[in-house]
N, C-alpha and C positions, 0 to 999 in steps of 0.2 A: 505493498499500498504505501509505503513511504517514498520508492521509487517512482510510483505512477505521479505522485505529486511533485517532487522533484524534476521529473521532466515536465510536468503542466507548467510550473512557474519558470523554467528555462525557456520552453516554448512562447510563453506569453511575454516575458521581457524581449527576447527576439522579435516578436512580432510588434511591439509597441517602440523599440528601437527601428524599425522598417518602415515605421507610418509617421516618424517624427515627432513621436512623443517627448521624444529626450534628445533634443538638436543642441541643446546649448552645451559648451565645451566641458564644465565644471560635471554638467550631469553625464556627458559621455563617460568621464572617467569614473564616476560612481558606479554607472552599469558596469563597465568592462572590469572594475574589482569584483562587484557583486558576481558576474557571472563567472570570472575566475574562483571565486568561494564556492560557487555553487558546483561548478565541475570539481574542485577537490572532494568535496563530500559526497557527492554522487561517485566518484573514483573511491573514495576511503568506503564507502557502505557497499560498493560492489566487492571490493575486495574482503571485507570482513566476511560479508554471506557465502564469497565464494570458498573461502580457506586459503586464502592467497595473502602470503605476507611477504615484507621487504625489509632491507634492513639499511638503516640511515647510516651515513658515515660517523663515526666517533674521531673524536679530536682529544689525546690525552698528552699530558705535558711529560714529556723523557728528561729525565734529571740529566744533565750533562755531567761529566768528572772533571771535577775542579783540580789541575795539577797542584794548585795552592793549598787544600786540603789532604792530600794525600802527603804531601812535604810537611805537613805540618803535624801529621799523625804519625810519622816517621821521627820527628824530632821529638814529639812527647813520648815515644816507645823508648827512643834513645836515653830520655832522662831517664825513666822509670828502671831501666835496664843498670845504669849507673847507679843509682839509688841502692838497687838487688845485688850488686857487685857481679854482674853477669860476666861470663868468660868474655875475652876479645873474640872478633867474630862474629857476635851471637845474632842471629837471624832475628827479623823484627817482622810483625804480623799486622797487616792493616786490615781492619773491618770494616764492611759496608754490607750491612743488613745480615744475611745468613751466609755471605761469602766471604772468604778470607784470601789476602793475597800475603804469600810469603815473599819477604824481599830477602835475598842473599847475595853473598859478593860470587865471583867467578870461580870461588874455592869449591862450590857446594854442585853437586849432580843430583838431577832429579830422575827418577826411574818412573818406567810404564804405572807400575803400582801407584804410586804418589809419593812414595819414600824417597827424602831428601837426605843426600850422605857428605859427608867432606871427610876424606881420611888424610888426618892430620898427621899420622904418621903409619909407614905400610912395615907390617912385621914378616918374618920368615917362616918357611915350610908350608905345610898342607893345610886348606881348610877344614874344618869341623864337618863330619857326615852325621847322618841320624843315628842315632844310638852310642855315640861319642860323648863324653863328659866336657864341658867346657868350662872353664873357670876364669873369672872376668871380674873386674871392678868397674863400678859405673857411679855415674853422678846426674840425677834427673833434673830436670829444669821445667817450670812452666813459661808460658808466652812472654811473660813479665820478665824473665830471667831469674827469678827465685828458685833459690835450689830447694826442691822437694825431699829429696833422697839420696844418700850417698852412701857406698858401702866402705870408702876410706874412713868415712867417721864413724862405722860402726865397728871398723877394726880388722876385717874379713873379708875377702873377695867371695863373690857369691858362685855357686856351682849348680850345673844345670845339666841334664841329658838331652842333646838334640831330637828332635821329631817326637819328642813327647806330649806337645801342646802345652809345654810348662811355661813358656813364654808368651807374649803376647804377639800376634802375626808379625806386627813391623819392626818389633825389636829382632824376633829370631830372624827375619828375612836381614835385617841390617847387621848381624854377625855371622851369618853363614858364610859368607866368603871372605872372614877375615882370616888373618893369619896369626900364630903368637907374635906376642911384642907390639902387634898394630895397635892403635888408637884412631876413633872415629868418631865423629860427631853424627846424631840419627836423629832426623826430625820425622816423627809419625805424626801423620794426619789422623783426626778422629776414626774414620772407617777403619785402620789399622791397628788402632791403640789398645789400651785395657780396658777391662770392664770399669764401669761405672757404678758409683753407691755411696750410702753415708759413710761406709768402711774404709773408702778409698783416696786417694789423694785427688782422683783426676776427675775432668767434667766431658761428657760426651761432644761438647761445643770446642773444646780446647786441642790444640797440637801441644804434643811432648817432645820435649828435647832431652837428649841422652848423650854423653860422653862416656865412651865403652872403651877400656881397656883389654883386651884379649891377653891372660896370662898364660893359659896353655890348655892343652887336650890331651884326654887321656881316652884309651879304648876301655871298653865294657864288657863284661861278659857276666852270663845268670850262673850263680852256684847254688847248688840243691844238695841239701844234707838232711837225709830223712824226709819228714812233712815241711822242714823249712828251706824255703826258698828265698835269695835276694839278687841284686845286682852288686857286682865289685868293679869297680873301676880304677886301672893300675896305669 
């Protein structure tokens, strides 16, 4: 019913226009404006009743990256790292929303897995294999360069068997190709990092940095005595 009424009004005003009912210039403008609005309403009703929809162009503001802001954040990070007595050539982390940009010197190498490494000193000998025991010292830092753990302060190195999932994926990947006597800085992204929770030092949104010194590698064998069985590393 509404469509018939709109068609009748459109026909009437066209007829009035053709019979010189609106000959004045201002009146012509009013009529043309009314006719255009009427056509739009007619088209809208047709689209709604027929189930056809269209999309209007959207205009969004894209926030351009400001080099000054990144430089300011880097300077702020360095100041905080100095306050935390971070080691030399410590990486910087620039956060923008949920993304993090890791800024390092050319000494670092990034792997396809996302792990970032710097070989401070390359050791000698063979790298550890699954089943072997590795002895190593480490110092752990958060993004601001604050020390969160250290075997040097504990007074004894850590010992772990490779391939037993006793280490977080990023840490095990980082020491897997080290050699005894080698020193390496490992930057672990959250996806390769340790578990999170109230009993840990770590946050799922944080990168973790470890300075690792591989002390030695030992072969391990399983020993069984009666009903007792264990692993001995020599």
